[in-house]
C-alpha positions as CSV (number, residue, x, y, z in Angstrom):
1,M,-4.7,-80.3,-11.3
2,S,-1.3,-78.6,-10.7
3,F,-1.1,-74.8,-10.1
4,I,0.7,-74.2,-13.4
5,R,-1.8,-76.3,-15.3
6,S,-4.7,-74.5,-13.7
7,V,-3.2,-71.1,-14.6
8,T,-2.5,-72.2,-18.1
9,T,-6.1,-73.5,-18.5
10,L,-7.6,-70.3,-17.2
11,G,-5.2,-68.0,-19.1
12,G,-5.6,-69.9,-22.3
13,W,-9.4,-69.9,-22.4
14,T,-9.5,-66.3,-21.1
15,L,-7.3,-65.3,-24.1
16,V,-9.6,-67.2,-26.5
17,S,-12.6,-65.4,-24.9
18,R,-11.0,-62.0,-25.4
19,L,-10.2,-62.7,-29.0
20,V,-13.6,-64.0,-29.8
21,G,-15.1,-61.1,-27.9
22,F,-13.0,-58.8,-30.0
23,L,-14.3,-60.4,-33.1
24,R,-17.8,-59.9,-31.8
25,D,-17.1,-56.2,-31.4
26,V,-15.8,-56.0,-34.9
27,C,-19.1,-57.6,-36.2
28,I,-21.2,-55.2,-34.0
29,A,-19.3,-52.2,-35.4
30,K,-19.9,-53.4,-39.0
31,F,-23.7,-53.8,-38.5
32,L,-24.4,-51.0,-36.0
33,G,-21.6,-48.4,-36.2
34,A,-22.3,-45.6,-33.8
35,S,-26.0,-45.3,-34.6
36,L,-29.1,-44.6,-32.5
37,A,-29.6,-48.4,-32.4
38,A,-26.0,-49.0,-31.3
39,D,-26.4,-46.6,-28.4
40,A,-29.7,-48.3,-27.4
41,F,-28.1,-51.8,-27.5
42,F,-25.0,-50.8,-25.5
43,V,-27.2,-49.4,-22.7
44,A,-29.4,-52.5,-22.9
45,L,-26.3,-54.7,-22.6
46,R,-24.8,-52.7,-19.8
47,F,-28.0,-52.6,-17.7
48,P,-28.0,-56.2,-16.5
49,N,-24.3,-55.9,-15.9
50,L,-25.0,-53.0,-13.5
51,F,-26.4,-55.7,-11.1
52,R,-24.0,-58.5,-12.2
53,S,-21.3,-57.7,-9.6
54,F,-23.8,-57.8,-6.8
55,F,-25.0,-61.4,-7.5
56,A,-22.1,-62.8,-9.6
57,E,-18.4,-62.3,-10.0
58,G,-17.9,-59.3,-7.7
59,S,-19.1,-60.5,-4.3
60,L,-20.2,-64.2,-4.7
61,N,-16.9,-65.6,-5.9
62,V,-14.7,-64.3,-3.1
63,S,-17.3,-65.2,-0.4
64,F,-18.6,-68.6,-1.7
65,I,-15.4,-70.4,-2.6
66,P,-13.6,-70.3,0.8
67,I,-16.8,-71.5,2.6
68,F,-17.5,-74.2,0.1
69,T,-13.8,-75.4,0.2
70,G,-13.9,-75.4,4.1
71,I,-17.1,-77.5,4.2
72,F,-15.7,-79.8,1.5
73,H,-12.5,-80.6,3.5
74,E,-14.1,-80.7,7.0
75,K,-17.4,-82.4,6.3
76,G,-17.0,-84.0,2.9
77,K,-18.3,-83.5,-0.7
78,K,-21.9,-84.4,0.1
79,E,-22.2,-81.5,2.7
80,A,-20.5,-79.1,0.4
81,L,-22.9,-79.9,-2.4
82,L,-25.9,-79.6,0.0
83,F,-24.6,-76.1,0.9
84,S,-24.5,-75.3,-2.9
85,K,-28.1,-76.3,-3.3
86,K,-29.2,-73.9,-0.5
87,V,-27.3,-71.0,-2.1
88,F,-28.7,-71.9,-5.5
89,A,-32.3,-71.7,-4.2
90,L,-31.6,-68.4,-2.4
91,L,-30.0,-66.9,-5.5
92,F,-32.7,-68.2,-7.8
93,Y,-35.7,-66.8,-6.0
94,T,-34.0,-63.5,-5.2
95,L,-33.1,-63.0,-8.9
96,L,-36.5,-64.2,-10.2
97,F,-38.2,-61.5,-8.0
98,L,-35.7,-58.8,-9.2
99,V,-36.0,-59.7,-12.8
100,L,-39.8,-59.6,-12.7
101,F,-39.9,-56.4,-10.8
102,V,-37.5,-54.6,-13.2
103,E,-39.3,-55.9,-16.3
104,I,-42.5,-54.4,-15.1
105,F,-40.9,-51.0,-14.3
106,M,-38.4,-51.0,-17.2
107,P,-39.6,-47.8,-18.8
108,F,-39.1,-46.0,-15.5
109,A,-35.7,-47.6,-15.0
110,M,-34.5,-46.5,-18.5
111,S,-35.7,-43.0,-17.9
112,L,-33.5,-42.9,-14.8
113,L,-30.5,-44.6,-16.5
114,A,-30.5,-42.7,-19.8
115,P,-32.8,-39.7,-19.5
116,G,-31.0,-37.9,-22.3
117,F,-32.4,-40.5,-24.8
118,S,-35.9,-39.0,-24.5
119,S,-34.8,-36.0,-26.5
120,I,-34.6,-38.2,-29.6
121,P,-38.0,-39.6,-30.7
122,G,-38.2,-43.4,-30.2
123,K,-34.7,-43.8,-28.8
124,L,-35.8,-44.3,-25.2
125,E,-38.6,-46.6,-26.2
126,F,-36.3,-48.7,-28.3
127,T,-33.8,-48.9,-25.5
128,T,-36.6,-50.1,-23.1
129,L,-37.6,-52.8,-25.6
130,L,-34.0,-54.1,-25.9
131,S,-33.4,-53.9,-22.1
132,R,-36.5,-56.0,-21.5
133,I,-35.0,-58.7,-23.7
134,T,-31.5,-58.6,-22.2
135,F,-32.3,-58.2,-18.5
136,P,-33.2,-61.9,-17.8
137,F,-29.5,-62.5,-18.7
138,L,-28.7,-61.3,-15.2
139,M,-30.5,-64.3,-13.7
140,M,-28.7,-66.8,-15.9
141,I,-25.2,-65.4,-15.6
142,S,-25.5,-65.2,-11.8
143,L,-26.4,-68.8,-11.6
144,V,-23.6,-69.6,-14.1
145,S,-21.3,-67.8,-11.8
146,L,-22.4,-70.0,-8.9
147,Y,-21.8,-73.1,-11.0
148,S,-18.3,-71.7,-11.9
149,C,-17.5,-71.3,-8.2
150,I,-18.5,-74.9,-7.5
151,L,-16.5,-76.3,-10.4
152,N,-13.4,-74.1,-9.6
153,S,-13.6,-75.2,-6.0
154,L,-13.5,-78.8,-7.2
155,G,-10.5,-78.1,-9.4
156,K,-12.4,-78.1,-12.6
157,F,-11.4,-74.9,-14.5
158,A,-11.8,-75.6,-18.2
159,A,-15.6,-75.5,-18.6
160,P,-16.1,-72.3,-16.5
161,A,-13.2,-70.6,-18.4
162,F,-14.7,-71.5,-21.7
163,T,-18.2,-70.3,-20.9
164,P,-17.7,-66.6,-21.8
165,T,-16.6,-67.7,-25.3
166,L,-20.1,-69.3,-25.8
167,M,-21.8,-65.9,-25.3
168,N,-19.5,-64.2,-27.8
169,L,-20.1,-66.9,-30.4
170,I,-23.9,-66.9,-29.9
171,M,-24.0,-63.1,-30.3
172,I,-22.0,-63.3,-33.5
173,G,-24.4,-66.0,-34.7
174,A,-27.4,-63.9,-33.8
175,L,-26.1,-61.1,-36.0
176,F,-25.9,-63.3,-39.0
177,L,-28.8,-65.7,-38.5
178,L,-31.5,-63.7,-36.7
179,N,-30.9,-60.3,-38.3
180,P,-32.3,-61.3,-41.7
181,F,-35.6,-62.2,-40.1
182,L,-35.8,-59.3,-37.6
183,N,-34.3,-56.7,-39.9
184,S,-32.7,-55.1,-36.8
185,P,-29.1,-55.9,-35.8
186,A,-29.7,-54.4,-32.3
187,L,-32.8,-56.6,-31.8
188,A,-30.9,-59.7,-33.0
189,L,-28.0,-59.0,-30.7
190,S,-30.4,-58.5,-27.7
191,W,-32.0,-61.9,-28.3
192,G,-28.4,-63.2,-28.7
193,V,-27.7,-62.0,-25.2
194,F,-30.9,-63.6,-23.9
195,F,-30.2,-67.0,-25.5
196,A,-26.5,-66.9,-24.5
197,G,-27.4,-66.8,-20.8
198,I,-29.6,-69.9,-21.2
199,V,-26.9,-71.8,-23.2
200,Q,-24.2,-70.9,-20.7
201,F,-26.4,-72.1,-17.8
202,L,-27.3,-75.4,-19.6
203,F,-23.6,-75.9,-20.5
204,L,-22.4,-75.7,-17.0
205,T,-25.4,-77.6,-15.6
206,Y,-24.0,-80.7,-17.5
207,F,-20.6,-80.4,-15.8
208,V,-22.0,-79.7,-12.4
209,R,-24.2,-82.8,-12.7
210,K,-21.1,-84.8,-13.6
211,E,-19.8,-83.9,-10.1
212,G,-23.0,-85.4,-8.6
213,L,-24.9,-82.2,-8.0
214,V,-28.5,-82.0,-9.2
215,M,-30.2,-78.8,-8.2
216,T,-33.6,-79.2,-6.5
217,L,-35.5,-76.1,-5.4
218,S,-37.1,-75.9,-2.0
219,S,-40.2,-73.7,-1.6
220,P,-39.6,-69.9,-1.3
221,K,-40.9,-69.9,2.2
222,E,-38.5,-72.7,3.3
223,T,-35.6,-71.1,1.4
224,F,-35.9,-67.7,3.1
225,S,-37.0,-68.9,6.6
226,K,-34.4,-71.6,7.2
227,K,-30.9,-70.3,6.5
228,D,-28.2,-72.4,8.2
229,S,-25.0,-70.9,9.7
230,D,-23.0,-71.4,6.5
231,V,-25.5,-69.5,4.4
232,K,-25.7,-66.7,6.9
233,L,-21.9,-66.6,6.9
234,L,-21.9,-66.3,3.1
235,L,-24.4,-63.4,3.2
236,K,-22.4,-61.7,5.9
237,R,-19.2,-62.0,3.9
238,M,-20.9,-60.8,0.7
239,I,-21.9,-57.4,2.2
240,P,-18.4,-55.8,1.9
241,G,-18.1,-57.1,-1.6
242,I,-21.5,-55.8,-2.5
243,F,-20.6,-52.4,-1.1
244,G,-17.4,-52.3,-3.1
245,S,-19.1,-53.5,-6.3
246,G,-21.8,-50.9,-5.7
247,I,-19.3,-48.1,-5.9
248,Y,-18.1,-49.4,-9.2
249,Q,-21.6,-49.8,-10.5
250,I,-22.6,-46.3,-9.4
251,N,-19.6,-45.1,-11.4
252,L,-20.9,-46.9,-14.5
253,F,-24.4,-45.7,-13.9
254,F,-23.3,-42.1,-13.7
255,D,-21.3,-42.4,-16.9
256,V,-24.3,-43.8,-18.8
257,F,-26.5,-41.1,-17.2
258,L,-24.2,-38.3,-18.4
259,V,-23.4,-39.6,-21.8
260,S,-27.1,-40.0,-22.6
261,F,-27.3,-36.2,-22.9
262,L,-24.4,-35.9,-25.3
263,G,-26.2,-36.8,-28.5
264,A,-26.4,-39.8,-30.9
265,G,-23.2,-41.9,-31.1
266,A,-21.5,-40.8,-27.8
267,V,-22.5,-44.0,-26.0
268,S,-21.1,-46.1,-28.9
269,W,-17.8,-44.1,-29.3
270,L,-17.0,-44.5,-25.6
271,N,-18.0,-48.2,-25.6
272,Y,-15.8,-49.2,-28.6
273,A,-12.9,-47.2,-27.1
274,H,-13.4,-48.7,-23.6
275,R,-13.3,-52.2,-25.1
276,L,-9.9,-51.6,-26.6
277,F,-8.7,-50.0,-23.4
278,Q,-9.8,-53.1,-21.5
279,L,-7.7,-55.5,-23.7
280,P,-4.3,-54.7,-22.0
281,V,-6.1,-54.2,-18.6
282,G,-7.8,-57.5,-18.7
283,I,-4.9,-59.6,-20.0
284,I,-2.0,-57.9,-18.2
285,G,-3.2,-55.8,-15.3
286,V,-5.6,-58.4,-13.8
287,S,-3.0,-61.2,-14.4
288,I,-0.3,-59.4,-12.5
289,G,-2.6,-58.7,-9.5
290,T,-3.9,-62.3,-9.6
291,A,-0.4,-63.8,-9.6
292,L,0.9,-61.5,-6.9
293,L,-1.9,-62.1,-4.3
294,P,-1.0,-65.7,-3.3
295,L,2.7,-65.0,-3.5
296,I,2.6,-61.9,-1.2
297,S,0.1,-63.6,1.1
298,R,2.5,-66.5,1.7
299,H,5.4,-64.1,2.4
300,I,3.4,-62.0,4.9
301,K,2.0,-65.1,6.7
302,T,5.6,-66.4,7.2
303,H,6.7,-62.9,8.3
304,E,9.0,-62.5,5.2
305,N,8.0,-59.0,4.6
306,Q,11.1,-57.9,2.7
307,K,10.5,-60.7,0.2
308,A,6.9,-59.4,-0.2
309,Y,8.1,-55.9,-0.8
310,Y,10.6,-57.2,-3.4
311,Q,7.9,-59.0,-5.3
312,I,5.7,-55.9,-5.3
313,N,8.5,-53.8,-6.7
314,R,9.1,-56.3,-9.4
315,G,5.4,-56.4,-10.1
316,L,5.3,-52.6,-10.4
317,E,8.2,-52.7,-12.9
318,L,6.3,-55.2,-15.1
319,A,3.1,-53.2,-14.8
320,L,4.8,-49.9,-15.6
321,M,6.7,-51.5,-18.6
322,M,3.6,-53.0,-20.2
323,S,1.2,-50.1,-19.4
324,L,3.5,-47.3,-20.6
325,G,4.2,-49.1,-23.8
326,A,0.5,-49.8,-24.3
327,M,-0.5,-46.2,-23.4
328,F,1.9,-44.5,-25.9
329,G,1.0,-47.1,-28.6
330,L,-2.8,-46.6,-28.2
331,I,-2.4,-42.8,-28.1
332,T,-0.1,-42.6,-31.1
333,L,-1.8,-45.2,-33.3
334,S,-5.4,-44.8,-32.1
335,T,-6.8,-43.7,-35.5
336,P,-5.1,-46.3,-37.7
337,I,-5.8,-49.2,-35.2
338,I,-9.6,-48.3,-35.0
339,R,-9.6,-47.7,-38.8
340,L,-8.3,-51.2,-39.4
341,L,-10.3,-53.1,-36.7
342,F,-13.7,-51.4,-36.9
343,Q,-14.3,-49.2,-39.9
344,R,-16.5,-51.2,-42.2
345,G,-20.3,-51.3,-42.9
346,A,-22.1,-48.8,-40.7
347,F,-18.9,-47.8,-39.0
348,S,-17.7,-44.6,-40.8
349,F,-14.4,-42.7,-40.7
350,E,-16.1,-40.0,-38.7
351,T,-17.0,-42.7,-36.1
352,T,-13.3,-43.8,-36.2
353,L,-12.1,-40.3,-35.4
354,H,-14.6,-39.9,-32.5
355,T,-13.7,-43.4,-31.1
356,A,-10.0,-42.6,-31.5
357,A,-10.4,-39.4,-29.5
358,A,-12.1,-41.3,-26.7
359,L,-9.4,-44.1,-26.7
360,E,-6.7,-41.5,-26.3
361,A,-8.4,-40.0,-23.3
362,Y,-8.9,-43.5,-21.7
363,A,-5.3,-44.5,-22.4
364,I,-4.0,-41.7,-20.2
365,G,-5.2,-43.6,-17.2
366,L,-3.8,-47.0,-18.3
367,P,-0.5,-47.0,-16.3
368,A,-2.3,-45.8,-13.1
369,Y,-4.9,-48.5,-13.5
370,M,-2.3,-51.3,-13.9
371,L,-0.1,-50.0,-11.1
372,T,-3.1,-49.8,-8.8
373,K,-3.9,-53.5,-9.7
374,T,-0.4,-54.3,-8.6
375,L,-0.6,-52.5,-5.2
376,M,-4.0,-53.7,-4.3
377,P,-3.0,-57.3,-3.5
378,F,-0.8,-56.0,-0.7
379,F,-3.8,-54.8,1.3
380,Y,-5.8,-58.0,0.6
381,A,-2.9,-60.2,1.6
382,K,-2.9,-58.4,5.0
383,G,-6.7,-59.0,5.3
384,D,-7.4,-55.3,4.8
385,T,-10.5,-55.2,2.5
386,K,-11.7,-51.8,3.8
387,T,-8.9,-49.6,2.5
388,P,-9.5,-50.5,-1.3
389,V,-13.2,-49.7,-0.8
390,K,-12.4,-46.3,0.8
391,I,-10.0,-45.5,-2.0
392,A,-12.6,-46.5,-4.6
393,T,-15.2,-44.2,-2.9
394,V,-12.9,-41.2,-3.2
395,G,-12.3,-42.2,-6.9
396,L,-16.1,-42.3,-7.5
397,V,-16.6,-38.8,-6.1
398,L,-13.7,-37.4,-8.1
399,N,-14.8,-39.2,-11.3
400,I,-18.2,-37.5,-11.0
401,V,-16.6,-34.1,-10.2
402,F,-14.1,-34.3,-13.1
403,S,-16.8,-35.5,-15.5
404,L,-19.0,-32.5,-14.7
405,L,-16.1,-30.1,-15.1
406,L,-14.7,-31.6,-18.3
407,I,-17.9,-32.4,-20.3
408,P,-18.6,-28.7,-21.1
409,V,-15.1,-28.4,-22.5
410,L,-14.4,-31.8,-24.1
411,N,-17.9,-33.3,-24.5
412,Y,-17.9,-37.1,-24.4
413,R,-14.1,-37.2,-24.1
414,G,-14.5,-35.5,-20.7
415,I,-16.0,-38.7,-19.3
416,A,-13.1,-40.8,-20.6
417,L,-10.5,-38.4,-19.3
418,A,-12.2,-38.1,-15.9
419,T,-11.9,-41.9,-15.6
420,G,-8.2,-41.6,-16.2
421,I,-7.6,-38.7,-13.8
422,S,-9.6,-40.3,-11.0
423,T,-7.5,-43.5,-11.5
424,W,-4.3,-41.6,-11.1
425,V,-5.6,-40.1,-7.9
426,N,-6.5,-43.6,-6.6
427,L,-2.9,-44.6,-7.3
428,G,-1.7,-41.6,-5.3
429,Q,-3.8,-42.7,-2.4
430,Y,-2.3,-46.2,-2.4
431,I,1.2,-44.9,-2.5
432,Y,0.5,-42.3,0.3
433,L,-1.1,-44.9,2.6
434,L,1.8,-47.3,2.1
435,K,4.4,-44.6,2.8
436,K,2.4,-43.4,5.8
437,E,2.3,-46.8,7.4
438,G,6.0,-47.2,6.7
439,E,5.6,-50.8,5.6
440,F,6.6,-50.4,2.0
441,H,8.9,-48.3,-0.2
442,L,10.0,-48.3,-3.8
443,D,13.4,-49.8,-3.9
444,L,16.5,-48.4,-5.8
445,L,16.2,-51.0,-8.5
446,F,12.7,-50.0,-9.3
447,K,13.6,-46.3,-9.5
448,K,16.4,-46.9,-11.9
449,R,14.4,-49.1,-14.1
450,A,11.4,-46.8,-14.0
451,L,13.4,-44.0,-15.6
452,R,14.7,-46.4,-18.3
453,I,11.2,-47.6,-19.0
454,V,9.9,-44.0,-19.4
455,F,12.7,-43.2,-21.7
456,S,12.1,-46.3,-23.8
457,S,8.4,-45.5,-24.0
458,L,9.0,-41.9,-25.2
459,L,11.5,-43.1,-27.7
460,M,9.0,-45.6,-29.1
461,A,6.3,-42.8,-29.3
462,G,8.7,-40.5,-31.2
463,V,9.6,-43.3,-33.7
464,L,5.9,-44.1,-34.2
465,I,5.0,-40.4,-34.9
466,L,7.8,-40.1,-37.5
467,T,6.9,-43.5,-39.1
468,E,3.2,-42.7,-39.2
469,R,4.0,-39.5,-41.1
470,L,5.9,-41.5,-43.7
471,C,2.8,-43.8,-44.1
472,L,0.6,-40.8,-44.8
473,Q,3.1,-39.1,-47.1
474,N,1.0,-39.2,-50.2
475,V,-2.5,-39.2,-48.7
476,V,-4.6,-36.8,-46.6
477,S,-5.8,-39.2,-43.9
478,W,-5.9,-42.9,-43.0
479,N,-9.4,-43.1,-44.6
480,E,-7.7,-43.1,-48.0
481,I,-5.6,-46.2,-47.2
482,K,-7.6,-49.4,-47.7
483,G,-7.5,-53.2,-48.0
484,L,-4.1,-55.0,-47.9
485,S,-2.2,-51.7,-47.9
486,L,-3.9,-50.6,-44.7
487,L,-3.2,-54.0,-43.0
488,I,0.5,-53.9,-44.0
489,K,1.0,-50.3,-42.9
490,V,-0.7,-50.7,-39.5
491,S,1.1,-54.0,-38.8
492,S,4.4,-52.4,-39.8
493,L,3.8,-49.5,-37.4
494,I,3.0,-51.9,-34.5
495,F,6.1,-54.0,-35.3
496,I,8.4,-51.0,-35.6
497,G,7.1,-49.5,-32.3
498,G,7.4,-52.8,-30.5
499,L,10.9,-53.5,-31.8
500,T,12.0,-49.9,-30.8
501,F,10.5,-50.3,-27.3
502,V,11.9,-53.8,-26.6
503,S,15.4,-52.9,-28.0
504,S,15.6,-49.8,-25.9
505,L,14.6,-51.8,-22.8
506,F,17.4,-54.3,-23.4
507,I,20.0,-51.6,-24.3
508,S,19.2,-49.5,-21.3
509,K,19.2,-52.7,-19.1
510,A,15.6,-52.1,-17.9
511,L,15.1,-55.7,-19.0
512,S,17.4,-58.8,-19.4
513,L,17.2,-62.2,-21.0
514,K,17.8,-63.8,-17.6
515,E,14.7,-62.1,-16.1
516,I,12.6,-63.2,-19.1
517,K,13.6,-66.8,-18.5
518,L,12.7,-66.5,-14.8
519,L,9.4,-64.9,-15.7
520,F,8.4,-67.8,-18.0
521,K,9.5,-70.3,-15.3
522,R,7.2,-68.6,-12.8
């Protein structure tokens, strides 16, 4: 499969997964709103994901694929698949033990993760019940991740890329099919997560078997006592990834810990807001970083450093352009967007306002997050994996400090704002280290365009504020606008804002048609 076709396949199915995932969030908002049950479910969903980076995407992918690919090319497909079986057995028994252990001590685990829930009768107990249902998902999704690594290494991208969509569809189905029997949307969703893990695993098992790999488990004693050099190398390489993932997970753990004390609804408000915040991050920020890494690596390996610096500057321009536009758009239109997307059923206008406030706080850190994603590949391209971990550690400490300082003043919004502030500090660290080493600098073209991008973003924000006031001319708030009228007004605002931003970019020459054509070619 060609590189362009691979990217198109991955990008296309990722976009489908994001859209279906967003539809899932809309359904969850309708059934659960920001209730006690919603808070309990979101914690239960997040709990297995606290461990996910340790055993799945975070450390396994970047460690397994290079070793598997090396064995495949040096020793052949048979030896590569044999290596996969050994890793599968090691992962299976480790996760089985972890899942059983946590299931037994789940009440204690929940009292550590969300101690504030104990102040509301039944909330901690209900969260424990839901977590016991969702936690086995960790085992399934980690094995799914291994299968995805194998298939991607063999040039098979479609099935792994489609797999997340299955989970979103099953969760939506659980809401409508199981909820009538269980009479609890949160319980139905939790079982949806459980069954989604099994379905994803069986789905990829079919495609792995098509490649000639049938998993057979050795005994636990043999698995842990006889690890060959390749498996040992895998474990050795996973350690830095686990440490880096651990920093991120501690951050998530601490956020859940703090927000559990902030009353009913706080967990849900932050969750809905964070999901919207992650849309531009997941589609734009990650894509820029992913596209830059191989490009910069190639230039650095051929000692074409100036070309690498040029590409980073252009990546920074694109990240700044997309993130500033998204930031001002989300801040200015937070209430109407959430009103349109989520407010129905159990999701009230009060919940809309709380979620909008959290979204505005998160959005402040959006440009820093995307710019950081653009600078990070420069360190990885040089083989420096320690610096990003050190910067992330500083960010973790600052996030905790800022959260503790801001919560007494801003309540739940303090957690969202602390995330944004610590991300800006992380960006400052990257820029400082790059300047200190004298290897990279912002070129004159970036500086000129950055000013024009900032101007275009501010102009768009001003136009949106004035246009929104016209939309609310005869009503008190967005809550009074409903149905087709709401859809037309919000769509019009987004269109006008986008048109103003893009037009200003072209007029100020921050963007040109020639560059757009080149971008599509790339």
